[in-house]
Each structure stands twice: as structure tokens, then as C-alpha cells.
C-alpha positions as CSV (number, residue, x, y, z in Angstrom):
1,M,-11.3,-27.4,2.7
2,L,-13.7,-25.8,0.3
3,K,-13.6,-22.2,-0.4
4,N,-16.7,-20.1,-0.2
5,P,-17.0,-18.2,-3.7
6,I,-19.2,-15.5,-2.2
7,L,-16.3,-14.4,0.2
8,K,-13.8,-12.3,-1.3
9,K,-10.3,-11.7,0.3
10,S,-10.1,-8.1,1.8
11,H,-7.5,-5.9,0.5
12,I,-7.8,-3.4,3.2
13,G,-4.6,-4.8,5.1
14,D,-2.5,-4.8,2.0
15,A,-3.8,-1.1,1.1
16,I,-2.7,0.1,4.8
17,A,0.7,-1.7,4.0
18,G,1.1,0.5,0.7
19,I,0.3,3.6,2.4
20,V,2.6,3.1,5.3
21,T,5.4,1.9,2.8
22,I,5.0,5.2,0.9
23,F,5.0,7.5,3.9
24,G,7.7,5.7,5.4
25,I,9.9,6.1,2.4
26,D,8.8,9.8,2.0
27,I,9.8,10.4,5.7
28,L,13.2,8.9,4.9
29,V,13.7,11.1,2.0
30,V,12.9,14.3,3.6
31,L,15.1,13.5,6.6
32,I,18.1,12.6,4.2
33,G,17.2,15.9,2.2
34,L,17.3,17.7,5.6
35,V,20.7,16.1,6.4
36,L,22.3,16.9,3.2
37,N,21.1,20.4,3.4
38,T,23.5,21.2,5.9
39,F,26.3,20.5,3.2
40,S,24.5,22.1,0.3
41,P,21.3,24.3,0.3
42,V,20.6,22.7,-3.1
43,F,19.2,19.7,-1.3
44,M,16.4,21.4,0.3
45,T,14.5,21.2,-3.0
46,V,13.9,17.6,-2.3
47,V,12.1,18.4,0.7
48,F,10.0,20.9,-1.2
49,S,9.5,18.7,-4.3
50,I,8.8,15.5,-2.5
51,G,5.6,14.9,-4.6
52,L,7.8,14.6,-7.8
53,V,10.8,13.0,-6.1
54,Q,8.6,10.1,-5.0
55,L,7.9,9.1,-8.6
56,I,11.6,7.6,-8.6
57,Y,10.8,4.9,-6.2
58,L,6.9,4.9,-6.8
59,L,6.9,3.6,-10.3
60,P,9.1,0.6,-9.6
61,L,7.2,-0.6,-6.6
62,L,4.1,0.0,-8.5
63,R,5.2,-2.2,-11.1
64,W,6.6,-4.8,-8.8
65,S,3.2,-4.9,-7.0
66,V,1.1,-5.0,-10.2
67,K,3.5,-7.8,-11.5
68,R,2.8,-9.7,-8.2
69,R,-0.8,-9.1,-8.6
70,V,-1.1,-7.5,-5.2
71,K,-4.1,-5.3,-6.0
72,G,-4.7,-3.9,-2.3
73,F,-1.0,-2.9,-1.9
74,S,-1.0,-1.1,-5.4
75,K,-4.2,0.9,-4.3
76,G,-2.4,1.8,-1.2
77,L,0.8,3.0,-2.9
78,L,-1.2,5.0,-5.2
79,F,-3.3,6.5,-2.3
80,G,-0.5,7.4,-0.2
81,A,1.3,8.9,-3.2
82,L,-1.8,10.9,-4.1
83,A,-2.2,12.1,-0.3
84,I,1.6,13.2,-0.4
85,A,1.3,15.0,-3.6
86,T,-1.9,16.7,-2.7
87,V,-0.4,18.1,0.6
88,N,2.8,19.0,-1.2
89,F,0.9,21.0,-3.8
90,G,-1.1,22.8,-0.7
91,C,2.2,23.8,1.0
92,F,3.5,24.9,-2.5
93,L,0.5,27.2,-3.2
94,V,0.7,28.8,0.3
95,T,4.3,29.2,0.2
96,Y,4.1,30.8,-3.4
97,K,1.4,33.2,-2.3
98,F,3.4,34.2,0.7
99,F,6.6,34.9,-1.3
100,S,4.6,36.4,-4.3
101,G,3.4,39.2,-1.8
102,G,-0.1,38.0,-1.8
103,A,-0.3,37.5,2.1
104,R,-0.5,40.9,3.9
């Protein structure tokens, strides 16, 4: 069967899989942090710094996907990580303003 060189494979499904993977792992990390918070309040830091904590599992996943040449999945991982980090930074700014006395 001849392949049409004009038609390219869509990476949308792979990108969605990457986004769902990052969101799923982030949800698990937050839930684990909340459970461990019952033992020590130090673990609440994990919940508030999820943007930085996700680098621990994002970099190996990204390396794996680049090595396997799954471009759509790599893009989805990066987009999902960027979305989580952006929301995390926004929440940090709101919390910082609230606790620094900026909100009246």
C-alpha cells in the first residue's frame, strides 16, 4: 500500500496523551502530599510547589519521549507542565499578596 507523502500524521492524540499524563501524575503527587501532610506539615510544601516538583518526573519522561521520537507526546508533556506551572505561579502570587498584607 502506497503512502501519500502529502498527508502527515497528526500528533494531536499524542499531545493530548502527554497532557493527560502530566495532569494525572500531578494529581497523584498532590494527593500524596495531602495524605503525608497528616503526618508532618512539611509535606504541604509539595502541594504549593508542584510546578518545581514536576521537574523530577517531567525531565525523564521528556527524555524518553524524545528518544522514542514521539513529538506529539513531548509537546503535550511540555504544554501540560507549562499550564500547571503557570497556575501554580498565579496561586503563589495571590497567596503572597494575601499574606503580605496587600489584600484589604
